[in-house]
TORROTOR-939756 format. One line per field, with one value per residue (C-alpha): residue number from 1; residue in three letters; x, y, z. Coordinates in steps of 0.2 Angstrom, whole numbers, always signed. Layout:
N
num: NUM / ...
residu: ALA / ...
xx: X / ...
yy: Y / ...
zz: Z / ...
END
This chain:
611
num: 1 / 2 / 3 / 4 / 5 / 6 / 7 / 8 / 9 / 10 / 11 / 12 / 13 / 14 / 15 / 16 / 17 / 18 / 19 / 20 / 21 / 22 / 23 / 24 / 25 / 26 / 27 / 28 / 29 / 30 / 31 / 32 / 33 / 34 / 35 / 36 / 37 / 38 / 39 / 40 / 41 / 42 / 43 / 44 / 45 / 46 / 47 / 48 / 49 / 50 / 51 / 52 / 53 / 54 / 55 / 56 / 57 / 58 / 59 / 60 / 61 / 62 / 63 / 64 / 65 / 66 / 67 / 68 / 69 / 70 / 71 / 72 / 73 / 74 / 75 / 76 / 77 / 78 / 79 / 80 / 81 / 82 / 83 / 84 / 85 / 86 / 87 / 88 / 89 / 90 / 91 / 92 / 93 / 94 / 95 / 96 / 97 / 98 / 99 / 100 / 101 / 102 / 103 / 104 / 105 / 106 / 107 / 108 / 109 / 110 / 111 / 112 / 113 / 114 / 115 / 116 / 117 / 118 / 119 / 120 / 121 / 122 / 123 / 124 / 125 / 126 / 127 / 128 / 129 / 130 / 131 / 132 / 133 / 134 / 135 / 136 / 137 / 138 / 139 / 140 / 141 / 142 / 143 / 144 / 145 / 146 / 147 / 148 / 149 / 150 / 151 / 152 / 153 / 154 / 155 / 156 / 157 / 158 / 159 / 160 / 161 / 162 / 163 / 164 / 165 / 166 / 167 / 168 / 169 / 170 / 171 / 172 / 173 / 174 / 175 / 176 / 177 / 178 / 179 / 180 / 181 / 182 / 183 / 184 / 185 / 186 / 187 / 188 / 189 / 190 / 191 / 192 / 193 / 194 / 195 / 196 / 197 / 198 / 199 / 200 / 201 / 202 / 203 / 204 / 205 / 206 / 207 / 208 / 209 / 210 / 211 / 212 / 213 / 214 / 215 / 216 / 217 / 218 / 219 / 220 / 221 / 222 / 223 / 224 / 225 / 226 / 227 / 228 / 229 / 230 / 231 / 232 / 233 / 234 / 235 / 236 / 237 / 238 / 239 / 240 / 241 / 242 / 243 / 244 / 245 / 246 / 247 / 248 / 249 / 250 / 251 / 252 / 253 / 254 / 255 / 256 / 257 / 258 / 259 / 260 / 261 / 262 / 263 / 264 / 265 / 266 / 267 / 268 / 269 / 270 / 271 / 272 / 273 / 274 / 275 / 276 / 277 / 278 / 279 / 280 / 281 / 282 / 283 / 284 / 285 / 286 / 287 / 288 / 289 / 290 / 291 / 292 / 293 / 294 / 295 / 296 / 297 / 298 / 299 / 300 / 301 / 302 / 303 / 304 / 305 / 306 / 307 / 308 / 309 / 310 / 311 / 312 / 313 / 314 / 315 / 316 / 317 / 318 / 319 / 320 / 321 / 322 / 323 / 324 / 325 / 326 / 327 / 328 / 329 / 330 / 331 / 332 / 333 / 334 / 335 / 336 / 337 / 338 / 339 / 340 / 341 / 342 / 343 / 344 / 345 / 346 / 347 / 348 / 349 / 350 / 351 / 352 / 353 / 354 / 355 / 356 / 357 / 358 / 359 / 360 / 361 / 362 / 363 / 364 / 365 / 366 / 367 / 368 / 369 / 370 / 371 / 372 / 373 / 374 / 375 / 376 / 377 / 378 / 379 / 380 / 381 / 382 / 383 / 384 / 385 / 386 / 387 / 388 / 389 / 390 / 391 / 392 / 393 / 394 / 395 / 396 / 397 / 398 / 399 / 400 / 401 / 402 / 403 / 404 / 405 / 406 / 407 / 408 / 409 / 410 / 411 / 412 / 413 / 414 / 415 / 416 / 417 / 418 / 419 / 420 / 421 / 422 / 423 / 424 / 425 / 426 / 427 / 428 / 429 / 430 / 431 / 432 / 433 / 434 / 435 / 436 / 437 / 438 / 439 / 440 / 441 / 442 / 443 / 444 / 445 / 446 / 447 / 448 / 449 / 450 / 451 / 452 / 453 / 454 / 455 / 456 / 457 / 458 / 459 / 460 / 461 / 462 / 463 / 464 / 465 / 466 / 467 / 468 / 469 / 470 / 471 / 472 / 473 / 474 / 475 / 476 / 477 / 478 / 479 / 480 / 481 / 482 / 483 / 484 / 485 / 486 / 487 / 488 / 489 / 490 / 491 / 492 / 493 / 494 / 495 / 496 / 497 / 498 / 499 / 500 / 501 / 502 / 503 / 504 / 505 / 506 / 507 / 508 / 509 / 510 / 511 / 512 / 513 / 514 / 515 / 516 / 517 / 518 / 519 / 520 / 521 / 522 / 523 / 524 / 525 / 526 / 527 / 528 / 529 / 530 / 531 / 532 / 533 / 534 / 535 / 536 / 537 / 538 / 539 / 540 / 541 / 542 / 543 / 544 / 545 / 546 / 547 / 548 / 549 / 550 / 551 / 552 / 553 / 554 / 555 / 556 / 557 / 558 / 559 / 560 / 561 / 562 / 563 / 564 / 565 / 566 / 567 / 568 / 569 / 570 / 571 / 572 / 573 / 574 / 575 / 576 / 577 / 578 / 579 / 580 / 581 / 582 / 583 / 584 / 585 / 586 / 587 / 588 / 589 / 590 / 591 / 592 / 593 / 594 / 595 / 596 / 597 / 598 / 599 / 600 / 601 / 602 / 603 / 604 / 605 / 606 / 607 / 608 / 609 / 610 / 611
residu: MET / SER / ILE / HIS / ILE / VAL / ALA / LEU / GLY / ASN / GLU / GLY / ASP / ALA / PHE / HIS / GLN / ASP / ASN / ARG / PRO / SER / GLY / LEU / ILE / ARG / THR / TYR / LEU / GLY / ARG / SER / PRO / LEU / VAL / SER / GLY / ASP / GLU / SER / SER / LEU / LEU / LEU / ASN / ALA / ALA / SER / THR / VAL / ALA / ARG / PRO / VAL / PHE / THR / GLU / TYR / GLN / ALA / SER / ALA / PHE / GLY / ASN / VAL / LYS / LEU / VAL / VAL / HIS / ASP / CYS / PRO / VAL / TRP / ASP / ILE / PHE / ASP / SER / ASP / TRP / TYR / THR / SER / ARG / ASN / LEU / ILE / GLY / GLY / ALA / ASP / ILE / ILE / VAL / ILE / LYS / TYR / ASN / VAL / ASN / ASP / LYS / PHE / SER / PHE / HIS / GLU / VAL / LYS / ASP / ASN / TYR / ILE / PRO / VAL / ILE / LYS / ARG / ALA / LEU / ASN / SER / VAL / PRO / VAL / ILE / ILE / ALA / ALA / VAL / GLY / THR / ARG / GLN / ASN / GLU / GLU / LEU / PRO / CYS / THR / CYS / PRO / LEU / CYS / THR / SER / ASP / ARG / GLY / SER / CYS / VAL / SER / THR / THR / GLU / GLY / ILE / GLN / LEU / ALA / LYS / GLU / LEU / GLY / ALA / THR / TYR / LEU / GLU / LEU / HIS / SER / LEU / ASP / ASP / PHE / TYR / ILE / GLY / LYS / TYR / PHE / GLY / GLY / VAL / LEU / GLU / TYR / PHE / MET / ILE / GLN / ALA / LEU / ASN / GLN / LYS / THR / SER / GLU / LYS / MET / LYS / LYS / ARG / LYS / MET / SER / ASN / SER / PHE / HIS / GLY / ILE / ARG / PRO / PRO / GLN / LEU / GLU / GLN / PRO / GLU / LYS / MET / PRO / VAL / LEU / LYS / ALA / GLU / ALA / SER / HIS / TYR / ASN / SER / ASP / LEU / ASN / ASN / LEU / LEU / PHE / CYS / CYS / GLN / CYS / VAL / ASP / VAL / VAL / PHE / TYR / ASN / PRO / ASN / LEU / LYS / GLU / VAL / VAL / GLU / ALA / HIS / LYS / ILE / VAL / LEU / CYS / ALA / VAL / SER / HIS / VAL / PHE / MET / LEU / LEU / PHE / ASN / VAL / LYS / SER / PRO / THR / ASP / ILE / GLN / ASP / SER / SER / ILE / ILE / ARG / THR / THR / GLN / ASP / LEU / PHE / ALA / ILE / ASN / ARG / ASP / THR / ALA / PHE / PRO / GLY / ALA / SER / GLN / GLU / SER / SER / GLY / ASN / PRO / PRO / LEU / ARG / VAL / ILE / VAL / LYS / ASP / ALA / VAL / PHE / CYS / SER / CYS / LEU / SER / ASP / ILE / LEU / ARG / PHE / ILE / TYR / SER / GLY / ALA / PHE / GLN / TRP / GLU / GLU / LEU / GLU / GLU / ASP / ILE / ARG / LYS / LYS / LEU / LYS / ASP / SER / GLY / ASP / VAL / SER / ASN / VAL / ILE / GLU / LYS / VAL / LYS / CYS / ILE / LEU / LYS / THR / PRO / GLY / LYS / ILE / ASN / CYS / LEU / ARG / ASN / CYS / LYS / THR / TYR / GLN / ALA / ARG / LYS / PRO / LEU / TRP / PHE / TYR / ASN / THR / SER / LEU / LYS / PHE / PHE / LEU / ASN / LYS / PRO / MET / LEU / ALA / ASP / VAL / VAL / PHE / GLU / ILE / GLN / GLY / THR / THR / VAL / PRO / ALA / HIS / ARG / ALA / ILE / LEU / VAL / ALA / ARG / CYS / GLU / VAL / MET / ALA / ALA / MET / PHE / ASN / GLY / ASN / TYR / MET / GLU / ALA / LYS / SER / VAL / LEU / ILE / PRO / VAL / TYR / GLY / VAL / SER / LYS / GLU / THR / PHE / LEU / SER / PHE / LEU / GLU / TYR / LEU / TYR / THR / ASP / SER / CYS / CYS / PRO / ALA / GLY / ILE / PHE / GLN / ALA / MET / CYS / LEU / LEU / ILE / CYS / ALA / GLU / MET / TYR / GLN / VAL / SER / ARG / LEU / GLN / HIS / ILE / CYS / GLU / LEU / PHE / ILE / ILE / THR / GLN / LEU / GLN / SER / MET / PRO / SER / ARG / GLU / LEU / ALA / SER / MET / ASN / LEU / ASP / ILE / VAL / ASP / LEU / LEU / LYS / LYS / ALA / LYS / PHE / HIS / HIS / SER / ASP / CYS / LEU / SER / THR / TRP / LEU / LEU / HIS / PHE / ILE / ALA / THR / ASN / TYR / LEU / ILE / PHE / SER / GLN / LYS / PRO / GLU / PHE / GLN / ASP / LEU / SER / VAL / GLU / GLU / ARG / SER / PHE / VAL / GLU / LYS / HIS / ARG / TRP / PRO / SER / ASN / MET / TYR / LEU / LYS / GLN / LEU / ALA / GLU / TYR / ARG / LYS / TYR / ILE / HIS / SER / ARG / LYS / CYS / ARG / CYS / LEU / VAL / MET
xx: -122 / -121 / -122 / -112 / -117 / -110 / -119 / -110 / -118 / -131 / -145 / -155 / -173 / -177 / -196 / -199 / -198 / -205 / -194 / -198 / -184 / -183 / -168 / -165 / -157 / -168 / -184 / -180 / -175 / -194 / -202 / -194 / -205 / -188 / -181 / -188 / -185 / -197 / -193 / -186 / -174 / -169 / -158 / -142 / -137 / -120 / -120 / -123 / -111 / -93 / -84 / -89 / -94 / -92 / -106 / -125 / -127 / -143 / -146 / -161 / -163 / -166 / -171 / -179 / -162 / -147 / -139 / -141 / -127 / -128 / -116 / -123 / -111 / -120 / -105 / -87 / -80 / -86 / -81 / -65 / -60 / -58 / -48 / -44 / -62 / -67 / -57 / -59 / -79 / -76 / -63 / -75 / -91 / -102 / -112 / -107 / -121 / -117 / -132 / -135 / -148 / -151 / -154 / -138 / -123 / -114 / -118 / -115 / -96 / -94 / -96 / -87 / -72 / -69 / -78 / -76 / -57 / -58 / -68 / -57 / -44 / -52 / -65 / -61 / -74 / -88 / -105 / -107 / -125 / -124 / -144 / -147 / -163 / -177 / -185 / -176 / -182 / -178 / -165 / -155 / -143 / -124 / -117 / -109 / -97 / -79 / -74 / -85 / -79 / -92 / -108 / -124 / -136 / -141 / -145 / -135 / -140 / -142 / -127 / -117 / -123 / -122 / -101 / -99 / -106 / -96 / -80 / -83 / -92 / -108 / -127 / -135 / -152 / -162 / -176 / -189 / -196 / -196 / -210 / -215 / -212 / -194 / -189 / -196 / -197 / -184 / -170 / -175 / -176 / -157 / -151 / -158 / -149 / -134 / -137 / -143 / -125 / -116 / -123 / -121 / -102 / -101 / -109 / -97 / -83 / -89 / -91 / -75 / -67 / -78 / -73 / -55 / -55 / -67 / -56 / -68 / -68 / -85 / -99 / -98 / -115 / -122 / -120 / -137 / -132 / -142 / -158 / -158 / -158 / -177 / -180 / -175 / -189 / -185 / -196 / -205 / -195 / -210 / -216 / -229 / -222 / -220 / -238 / -245 / -234 / -240 / -257 / -254 / -247 / -261 / -276 / -289 / -300 / -298 / -309 / -301 / -294 / -284 / -286 / -275 / -280 / -284 / -296 / -284 / -283 / -266 / -266 / -277 / -277 / -285 / -293 / -289 / -270 / -270 / -277 / -268 / -251 / -258 / -273 / -275 / -284 / -293 / -300 / -301 / -311 / -321 / -314 / -310 / -317 / -308 / -314 / -306 / -289 / -289 / -274 / -274 / -259 / -267 / -283 / -276 / -266 / -281 / -290 / -275 / -271 / -286 / -304 / -316 / -328 / -345 / -351 / -360 / -357 / -338 / -329 / -330 / -342 / -354 / -343 / -341 / -350 / -366 / -363 / -351 / -339 / -320 / -321 / -313 / -302 / -294 / -275 / -276 / -257 / -249 / -232 / -237 / -249 / -233 / -225 / -240 / -237 / -219 / -229 / -240 / -226 / -216 / -232 / -237 / -221 / -220 / -218 / -200 / -188 / -186 / -170 / -178 / -192 / -181 / -170 / -187 / -193 / -177 / -179 / -195 / -194 / -178 / -181 / -173 / -187 / -201 / -193 / -191 / -208 / -215 / -206 / -211 / -230 / -226 / -220 / -235 / -245 / -237 / -237 / -245 / -258 / -254 / -233 / -221 / -215 / -201 / -198 / -185 / -169 / -174 / -157 / -159 / -177 / -173 / -165 / -183 / -196 / -211 / -226 / -234 / -227 / -228 / -239 / -259 / -255 / -270 / -276 / -285 / -298 / -297 / -315 / -322 / -334 / -324 / -322 / -328 / -332 / -335 / -343 / -340 / -354 / -346 / -358 / -372 / -361 / -352 / -334 / -331 / -315 / -306 / -306 / -289 / -281 / -288 / -284 / -266 / -261 / -271 / -269 / -285 / -295 / -290 / -295 / -310 / -315 / -308 / -314 / -329 / -338 / -351 / -340 / -335 / -351 / -356 / -356 / -360 / -348 / -353 / -338 / -340 / -326 / -319 / -323 / -326 / -311 / -299 / -306 / -301 / -285 / -281 / -287 / -276 / -262 / -268 / -268 / -253 / -243 / -242 / -253 / -252 / -263 / -270 / -263 / -260 / -279 / -282 / -263 / -270 / -288 / -277 / -267 / -280 / -288 / -271 / -270 / -288 / -281 / -267 / -256 / -240 / -231 / -245 / -243 / -226 / -229 / -241 / -230 / -217 / -227 / -234 / -217 / -210 / -225 / -222 / -204 / -205 / -216 / -207 / -210 / -222 / -232 / -232 / -237 / -252 / -259 / -274 / -268 / -267 / -253 / -257 / -272 / -263 / -251 / -266 / -272 / -255 / -254 / -270 / -268 / -251 / -241 / -226 / -213 / -225 / -231 / -213 / -208 / -221 / -216 / -198 / -207 / -215 / -200 / -190 / -203 / -206 / -209 / -221 / -232 / -232 / -242 / -256 / -271 / -269 / -252 / -262 / -271 / -253 / -251 / -241 / -229 / -229 / -226 / -212 / -205 / -207 / -200 / -185 / -180 / -186 / -176 / -170 / -169 / -173 / -154 / -149 / -165 / -159 / -140 / -147 / -158 / -141 / -132 / -144 / -145 / -126 / -126 / -138 / -131 / -114 / -122 / -113 / -119 / -126 / -116 / -130 / -144
yy: +291 / +303 / +300 / +316 / +318 / +330 / +337 / +344 / +354 / +362 / +354 / +372 / +375 / +372 / +368 / +381 / +398 / +406 / +409 / +394 / +383 / +368 / +359 / +340 / +341 / +352 / +344 / +327 / +331 / +340 / +326 / +310 / +300 / +295 / +313 / +324 / +342 / +358 / +371 / +383 / +371 / +361 / +374 / +383 / +397 / +399 / +417 / +412 / +396 / +403 / +388 / +382 / +395 / +386 / +373 / +378 / +365 / +355 / +345 / +334 / +318 / +300 / +285 / +292 / +295 / +294 / +314 / +322 / +332 / +337 / +351 / +357 / +366 / +371 / +382 / +377 / +394 / +393 / +377 / +383 / +395 / +386 / +371 / +364 / +365 / +358 / +343 / +339 / +338 / +327 / +315 / +314 / +311 / +294 / +296 / +309 / +316 / +323 / +332 / +342 / +350 / +340 / +356 / +365 / +359 / +369 / +362 / +345 / +350 / +359 / +343 / +332 / +344 / +352 / +341 / +323 / +324 / +330 / +317 / +303 / +308 / +309 / +294 / +279 / +265 / +280 / +278 / +290 / +294 / +305 / +312 / +320 / +332 / +338 / +332 / +335 / +349 / +354 / +339 / +338 / +326 / +330 / +334 / +317 / +325 / +321 / +336 / +345 / +344 / +354 / +347 / +357 / +348 / +359 / +344 / +331 / +313 / +300 / +291 / +304 / +302 / +284 / +287 / +299 / +285 / +270 / +282 / +283 / +267 / +277 / +275 / +285 / +292 / +302 / +313 / +320 / +331 / +334 / +325 / +313 / +297 / +303 / +311 / +300 / +282 / +282 / +296 / +292 / +276 / +274 / +287 / +278 / +262 / +269 / +278 / +260 / +252 / +267 / +264 / +245 / +248 / +263 / +251 / +235 / +247 / +252 / +235 / +230 / +244 / +241 / +222 / +227 / +240 / +229 / +224 / +216 / +196 / +194 / +182 / +184 / +186 / +168 / +163 / +161 / +145 / +142 / +135 / +117 / +115 / +112 / +94 / +96 / +90 / +82 / +84 / +70 / +69 / +72 / +56 / +68 / +60 / +43 / +43 / +49 / +37 / +24 / +28 / +22 / +3 / +0 / +2 / +10 / +23 / +20 / +30 / +32 / +18 / +19 / +6 / +5 / +9 / -10 / -9 / -18 / -13 / -3 / +5 / +12 / +29 / +43 / +59 / +71 / +66 / +69 / +84 / +92 / +92 / +94 / +104 / +92 / +79 / +94 / +97 / +78 / +76 / +92 / +103 / +115 / +120 / +125 / +143 / +142 / +136 / +147 / +137 / +129 / +117 / +110 / +107 / +99 / +89 / +82 / +78 / +70 / +58 / +54 / +49 / +45 / +27 / +26 / +13 / +1 / -12 / -9 / -24 / -29 / -16 / -29 / -35 / -16 / -12 / -2 / +9 / +23 / +12 / +20 / +31 / +22 / +33 / +25 / +32 / +35 / +35 / +19 / +20 / +34 / +22 / +8 / +20 / +27 / +15 / +24 / +41 / +39 / +33 / +49 / +61 / +52 / +54 / +74 / +76 / +82 / +66 / +69 / +58 / +42 / +46 / +46 / +32 / +20 / +25 / +22 / +4 / +1 / +11 / +7 / +22 / +38 / +48 / +39 / +44 / +61 / +62 / +56 / +65 / +81 / +73 / +75 / +91 / +96 / +87 / +96 / +112 / +130 / +137 / +155 / +150 / +145 / +126 / +130 / +111 / +111 / +104 / +88 / +89 / +108 / +104 / +89 / +100 / +107 / +104 / +91 / +102 / +98 / +114 / +125 / +118 / +118 / +108 / +98 / +115 / +120 / +105 / +108 / +110 / +113 / +100 / +98 / +77 / +76 / +59 / +59 / +71 / +76 / +84 / +94 / +105 / +107 / +110 / +102 / +99 / +89 / +80 / +65 / +47 / +44 / +59 / +55 / +35 / +39 / +52 / +44 / +26 / +27 / +35 / +21 / +9 / +17 / +18 / +1 / -11 / -17 / -1 / +9 / +24 / +12 / +14 / +30 / +47 / +57 / +54 / +64 / +70 / +73 / +80 / +92 / +110 / +114 / +125 / +112 / +99 / +112 / +113 / +94 / +91 / +106 / +96 / +81 / +90 / +101 / +93 / +111 / +120 / +136 / +137 / +154 / +151 / +139 / +134 / +131 / +121 / +111 / +107 / +99 / +92 / +82 / +79 / +73 / +60 / +55 / +51 / +44 / +56 / +59 / +70 / +83 / +80 / +86 / +100 / +107 / +103 / +111 / +128 / +126 / +126 / +141 / +151 / +151 / +151 / +169 / +176 / +188 / +186 / +199 / +191 / +175 / +183 / +191 / +178 / +170 / +153 / +139 / +132 / +116 / +112 / +110 / +100 / +88 / +89 / +85 / +69 / +64 / +64 / +53 / +71 / +65 / +77 / +90 / +86 / +84 / +100 / +109 / +101 / +110 / +126 / +128 / +123 / +136 / +148 / +144 / +162 / +166 / +149 / +147 / +163 / +157 / +147 / +134 / +128 / +119 / +109 / +101 / +81 / +77 / +69 / +83 / +96 / +85 / +85 / +105 / +108 / +97 / +107 / +125 / +139 / +148 / +133 / +136 / +136 / +152 / +160 / +155 / +161 / +178 / +181 / +177 / +188 / +203 / +202 / +202 / +217 / +226 / +223 / +229 / +244 / +240 / +242 / +224 / +221 / +209 / +222
zz: -186 / -202 / -220 / -230 / -249 / -261 / -274 / -289 / -305 / -311 / -316 / -321 / -321 / -340 / -333 / -322 / -326 / -312 / -295 / -284 / -278 / -289 / -288 / -287 / -269 / -261 / -270 / -264 / -247 / -246 / -255 / -248 / -232 / -226 / -223 / -209 / -209 / -212 / -224 / -211 / -204 / -219 / -227 / -219 / -233 / -238 / -231 / -212 / -215 / -213 / -211 / -229 / -241 / -256 / -253 / -251 / -236 / -231 / -217 / -211 / -201 / -212 / -207 / -191 / -182 / -196 / -198 / -217 / -223 / -241 / -250 / -266 / -278 / -295 / -302 / -305 / -301 / -283 / -280 / -289 / -278 / -261 / -267 / -251 / -243 / -261 / -259 / -241 / -244 / -260 / -250 / -236 / -246 / -243 / -259 / -275 / -286 / -302 / -311 / -327 / -337 / -354 / -363 / -359 / -367 / -356 / -341 / -344 / -352 / -335 / -328 / -339 / -342 / -324 / -310 / -317 / -318 / -300 / -294 / -302 / -293 / -276 / -278 / -268 / -270 / -267 / -276 / -291 / -297 / -314 / -314 / -331 / -329 / -341 / -356 / -370 / -383 / -403 / -402 / -419 / -424 / -423 / -441 / -447 / -460 / -457 / -460 / -447 / -429 / -423 / -411 / -418 / -406 / -392 / -381 / -371 / -379 / -369 / -375 / -370 / -353 / -352 / -359 / -344 / -332 / -338 / -337 / -316 / -315 / -311 / -311 / -324 / -322 / -333 / -325 / -337 / -323 / -305 / -300 / -286 / -298 / -304 / -287 / -275 / -283 / -295 / -289 / -272 / -273 / -280 / -268 / -252 / -259 / -259 / -242 / -234 / -242 / -232 / -217 / -218 / -221 / -206 / -196 / -200 / -196 / -181 / -174 / -179 / -169 / -154 / -153 / -156 / -141 / -129 / -114 / -104 / -105 / -98 / -108 / -125 / -135 / -141 / -160 / -168 / -177 / -196 / -198 / -203 / -223 / -229 / -240 / -256 / -267 / -285 / -299 / -309 / -327 / -340 / -349 / -361 / -377 / -372 / -367 / -383 / -393 / -384 / -387 / -406 / -401 / -386 / -399 / -386 / -391 / -409 / -420 / -439 / -449 / -463 / -478 / -493 / -511 / -511 / -496 / -484 / -467 / -463 / -447 / -432 / -426 / -417 / -424 / -411 / -411 / -430 / -429 / -416 / -427 / -444 / -453 / -468 / -454 / -447 / -464 / -467 / -450 / -455 / -438 / -449 / -468 / -482 / -480 / -462 / -468 / -485 / -489 / -507 / -505 / -488 / -497 / -511 / -500 / -491 / -507 / -516 / -503 / -493 / -496 / -482 / -484 / -477 / -489 / -478 / -491 / -485 / -483 / -463 / -461 / -456 / -440 / -433 / -417 / -422 / -408 / -415 / -429 / -432 / -448 / -465 / -473 / -490 / -494 / -511 / -513 / -512 / -510 / -496 / -488 / -488 / -476 / -467 / -450 / -449 / -451 / -440 / -425 / -431 / -429 / -411 / -405 / -407 / -427 / -426 / -426 / -446 / -448 / -439 / -451 / -465 / -462 / -459 / -475 / -485 / -477 / -486 / -502 / -513 / -525 / -519 / -529 / -518 / -504 / -508 / -513 / -496 / -487 / -496 / -493 / -474 / -474 / -483 / -471 / -456 / -465 / -456 / -466 / -475 / -473 / -483 / -482 / -469 / -466 / -479 / -471 / -460 / -450 / -444 / -439 / -430 / -414 / -412 / -399 / -403 / -412 / -396 / -391 / -405 / -419 / -417 / -398 / -391 / -381 / -395 / -391 / -371 / -364 / -384 / -392 / -408 / -407 / -390 / -385 / -368 / -358 / -339 / -327 / -314 / -303 / -315 / -329 / -344 / -350 / -366 / -367 / -379 / -372 / -382 / -373 / -356 / -357 / -365 / -348 / -335 / -328 / -319 / -333 / -345 / -331 / -329 / -350 / -353 / -338 / -333 / -326 / -330 / -338 / -352 / -360 / -355 / -363 / -348 / -333 / -316 / -307 / -288 / -274 / -284 / -293 / -313 / -311 / -302 / -315 / -329 / -321 / -322 / -339 / -344 / -337 / -346 / -364 / -362 / -347 / -340 / -329 / -317 / -301 / -296 / -279 / -264 / -260 / -280 / -279 / -265 / -272 / -290 / -279 / -271 / -288 / -294 / -282 / -284 / -301 / -297 / -307 / -298 / -308 / -307 / -287 / -289 / -299 / -286 / -272 / -280 / -284 / -266 / -258 / -271 / -265 / -246 / -248 / -257 / -243 / -231 / -214 / -212 / -222 / -216 / -199 / -208 / -220 / -217 / -225 / -211 / -213 / -201 / -211 / -226 / -216 / -212 / -230 / -237 / -226 / -228 / -248 / -247 / -250 / -240 / -248 / -244 / -228 / -223 / -230 / -221 / -205 / -207 / -213 / -198 / -186 / -196 / -193 / -177 / -170 / -182 / -182 / -164 / -160 / -171 / -165 / -176 / -169 / -155 / -169 / -171 / -166 / -152 / -166 / -177 / -160 / -155 / -172 / -173 / -155 / -158 / -174 / -171 / -177 / -165 / -153 / -135 / -131 / -140 / -133 / -114 / -118 / -126 / -110 / -99 / -110 / -110 / -90 / -90 / -101 / -90 / -75 / -81 / -89 / -104 / -122 / -130 / -145 / -152 / -151
END
């Protein structure tokens, strides 16, 4: 089988002033690892090629046993001198390469005005590559005067090349130099892609002709059935916003209480949630200082709205727990305080449902001026330091994501001691955390911190059975509702941790990550990887990951020829082995039929239609 390439145009030699042969085609043929042929056998000079004197002819072998024939014509006058030969070569080409030098307008116009019309007439679904060779030097802008039609630029612009490629439906490449990158990887990669496409097309046509001309009525080649469809893993919807919203109503792990100007309790809340969406509360709870924030409007809003009361004579202070009582915050603005429960509900739900907040405030306040005043104060609370308050239009803001996703967010507090009220001890190191977030996001943590357990009263809690990296990834999911394992092993460790704390959605995320990683591996990588797939299956079963274990069984069966050669394949249980053998691909029946067909072909000394 052979591939015929026709190269037209003069790419020049602007970057080589010596007499070394540095043409695009010859350089590629001399450097490509897929092309074999030494310097003496590569070039058949036009003088010795009587049949086709118009073109310089190169011959080589590509992909091992495919004959590669390249005809190169750099000058239009020579091309036009033997029209019959030129037309036949273009008509029989599998790939056409058009080349010019970006610093030579003449070579570009020769291609555009002469070669292109000829190619358009002869082109019949043949791939075309346009190669702009060289680095532009002394490039000038063309004259824009409407009375001047001359092109003063000495270089061929990228726009001109792309426009030419669009006219032909060609692939446009810019090769700044004829080095290994531009020739071997860039130009060579595109050319080899089209070479493979041409080989596939020729093979397909050859197979069709052979089937039509095949007259014997013996055994037909067996048909390889498609492997069984893999089980579909359905992802669990996020309940991140509802978890944090429910925290406001359950009143667990409360560490701040708001009072009206008359010192009557209004609502309980959590510092960590408030600080996650507002720099005002960061300033109020000393998470950041005025120097850190450097925004006078935020500092003024904090001072005008809130005041912290640490007076021991405060009403009800004697009834508070002596351990770590909630912080008391006085809301100075009575009108704002009357709407505080609605505002906190708005903040806990993600601080983006502005229309609902405005409607709730209107129900409580009859005066439109008071409503506008309260809304403006909420906008000031949510303002980003140093930026103009962009929360002008509530309706346009309604469609945006919750503040957790784009503002300060809870990730700011992950593994940091600020506002932390619990410390986990793992592998000799400590990890600070916040009970409110853990209780809201994890039912096991909620039971642990609110039940009759040692952890409910302890600040330092030891953690066993997981590494620090895995536990930090687990906390990252609780704080941010997302995680990104480093690999399959890390994802499996995180899945085990999620099963230990009964966080089902995180389990599904880890399952999906493992499945995606395995599906993306080519067969060669599956055969050589060190990962024990059977051990992964047993861990998935042990930790009640039914979806992953079922998928892994199907995966082993679908890649039977790979995994059956691995030592760990023998560790499958009788039940698992039976399932794999039943659903294996390709099936035993197909392999038997293929062996019989091969035996028949060899006995008849025919050519196999399959192999």
